[in-house]
N, C-alpha and C positions, 0 to 999 in steps of 0.2 A: 857243492850242495849247500843250499840255504833253506832251512825249514823252521817254521815258527808258529806259535799261537800267541794269544794275548799274554800268556804267562811263562812261556819257555822259548828259547832261541837256540838253534843247533846249526853249526856250520863247520866246514873244513876248507872254505874258500877265502881268499884275501878280501874279496868284495864283501862277503858276509861279515868278516871281522870288522871292516870299516863301517858297514851299516849298523852293526851292533854297538860299536864304539860311539857312533853319532847319536843313536836313538835310545840306547838302553844302558850299556855297561859303565858309563861315566856317572850314572845316577847312584845315590848312596843306598838305594833300596833294592839293589839286585845282587845276586851272587853269581860269580863267574868261575868256572873251572876249565882251565886250558892246558892241554897236553901238547908240548912242543915235540914234533916228530922229526924235524930236520931243521938245520940252521939255528938261528937265534932271533930274539926280539928284545930290544931295549924299551922299557916302559917306565914312565915317571910315576912313581907310586909313593904316596905319603912323604913328600918333600925330598925324594931321592930317586935317582935313575937306577933301575935294577935290570939285570940281564937274565932272560929265561933261555936256557940252552936246550939242545936236543935231549929228550928223555927227562926233562924237568916238568913237574906239574905245578902250575900256578893256580892258587886258590884265593879268591877275593871275597871276603865276607862283608855283607852290608854294614857300613858305618860311615857317617858323613865326615869323620876325621881321617879316613883312609881313602883318599880320592885317587882316581886314575887321571893321568895327564897325557902329554904328547908321547909318541912312540916312534921308533925307527927299527925296521926289520932288515935282516940279511936277504940277499936275492933268492936264496934257496929255502927261506923260512916256510915251514909247513906245520900244521897243527890240527887239533880237533878241540872244539870249544862248545861248552854248554853254559848258557846263562839263564837263570830263573829269576822270577820277580819276587817281591817281598812277601807276597801271600804264601807262595810255596815254601820259601825259605823259613818263614815264621812257623808254618805247620811242621816242617821237619824239625826245627829247633825245639818246639814244645814236645813233640813226640820223643825226641832223644833225651830231653831233660827228665822224662819219666823213667828212662831206663839207664841213663848215663849221668850220674851225679856230678861228674867233672866236665860236662859238656861246655859249661860257661868258660872255665879256665882254658879249655882247649881252643875255644873260639878266639880268646885273647892271644893265645900262642900263635894261631894261624894269622891273625892280623899283623903281628910283628914279624912273622917268618912265613911269607906267602909262597915261597918257592921250595919244592920238595924234589930232590933227585930220586926217582923211583926205579925199582928193579923190573925185570922182565915179567914176573908174575903179576905185579901191580899194574903194569901196562896192559896186560891181557885182560885183567878185570875192567879197567877203564874202557878199553875198546869194546868189551862185551856190553857194558851198560850203555855206551854211546850207540851201538848198533840197535839195542832194544828200543831206545828212545827214537831213533831214526825210523824204525819200522812202524811205531805207533803214530808218529807225526805224518808219515806217508799215507797211512790208512785212515781216512776221515770217517769211515763207516764203522770203525771198531767200537762195539758197545763198551761203556765204562772206560773210554779212552783216557779221560783226565785222571781218573783214579789209578789206572795202571801206570801212567807216567809218574804220578806222585809216588807210588810204591817203588818204582825203579830209582827215582831220585833219592828216596829214603835209603834204599839199599846201598846206593853208591856213596852216600854220606857216611853210613855205618862202616863201609869199607875204608873210607878216609880216616875215620876215628880209630879203626883197628890199626891202620898204618902209623898213626900218631903215637899209639901206645908202644908199638915196636920201636919207633924212632926214639921215644923217650928212654926206653930201656937201653938203647945202644949209645946214648949220649955220654961223653966223658964226664967225670965228676965235676970238672971246672967249667962245663958248658953253661952259657947264660940261659937260665930258666927259672921259673918261679919256685922258690924254696919254702916259703912260709905263707901263712894266711894271717892278714892283719885284722883289726877289729871290723873295719868296713866290709872286708871279704866275708867274714863270719856272718855278719848280719844279713848281707845280701844272699849268701848261700842258704842260710836258714830260712829266709823268706821264700826262696825258690823251692826249697824242700817242702815247706808247708803248702805252697801253691800247688805242687804236684800231688800232694796227699789230699788236699781239700779244694779241688778245682771249681766247686760250686759255691764257695764262700766269696762274696762280692764286696765286702766292706773292708777298707784298709784298717779300720779300728779293730776288727776281729783279729787280723794277723798281728798287729802291733801289740795287742793284749796278750796273745800267746807268747810273744817274745819279750814282754816286760819293758817295752819302750813306747814312746809316743808316736801316733800316726805321722806327725810332721817329721820326726827324726827318721822314721822308716822310709818315707818318701824322699827325703834328702839323700839318704844313703843309696837308694835305688837310682836316683838321678845321677849321683856321683859315679856309680859303678857301671851304669848301662845307658845313660842319657834318657831314661824313661822313669817316670814316677811309679810308685807302687800301684796307684790307681790305674795307670796306663797298662802295667803288666797284667793286672787282674782283668781289665776289659779286653785286652788282646787274647788272653786265654779263653775267656768266655765267648767272644765273637768268633774265634777260630772253631770252637766246638759247635757253636750255633750254625755257622755256615755249613759245616760238614753235615749236620743233621738235616738241614733244610735242602741241601743240594744232593746228597748222596743216599738219602733214605726217603721212604714214603710215610714215615711215622706221622700220625696226626699232630697238629699243633699243640693240642692239650697234653698229649703224651710227651712231647718234647719239653714243654713247660714243666711237667711233673718230673721228668728225668733230670732236668737241669736245676731242680729244686727252687723254681720260682714260686711265689705264694699262690699265683693263679694265672690263667691264660691271658687275662687283661693286662696284668703287669708285664708279662712276657712280651706281649705285642708292643707295649710302650717302650720297653728296653730295645727291642729290635728296630723300631722306628728311629730311636735316638742314635743307634750305632750303625745301622745299615741304610737309614734314610727312607725305608719303606716298611710296610707290614710284612709279617712272615709269609703270608699267602702271595703277596705281590712279589716278594723276593724270589719265591719258587717259580712263579709264572715268568718273570723276567729271565731267569736262568734257562728255563725250558725253551723260551722263544729264541735264545741265542744259539741253542744247540742244533 
């Protein structure tokens, strides 16, 4: 079974695995979650060869420093894999940052520790989410198909976070994990917290002023911690909400501009053209034409 859209790829076939590896999952802007159901696979990941065994969950979070390389699988290797593109992953990330203040540090943990031996109950959850995505991908006529798949992907990610919490509680005291927060951590977490609370503030200077530091220093810390500047973080959050309101609602353009606290509809249109390449109305028409 190989099912996919522009933003999601689902497979449990070796040929599908190869296709995804060649066209999607080696890229730094995709997230892959793979459950090994039989055998094993050796994958080159972040300068080392790792082995994914039966009942292991492999989670790869987008990051150009954590690349996938060559692989070799056992003859009986079987699996279920979901790969989503950067847009879906980013939306999930922003949503979770609003409800899960430690989401960033959990991402960093997953990057360094991508393999999780999971129990029977967690496997049942994974299979349930996999089947829900499969049903949606098989039914092209389902209204709100994209939104439903997004909600399923969000729920599956929350389940993974829940598992990470349980895993952290069960780790021995001497297990390698982050024990303290340094100065850069604090500044970055505080910036993310402010961004969650004030998603319609679009000036780096505003956030830097609240934190008592210079805009340049804030951007340097963000770049160090996440490979993105403060301005890029702000723009990503704004554009994510902008796309949602244009794609998933029929709200008038002027109302969207007011809701997102732009000074006027004209400035809102300029911002949309700069970041999406087209006007808000044109973006909506293009999306409808593709559906």
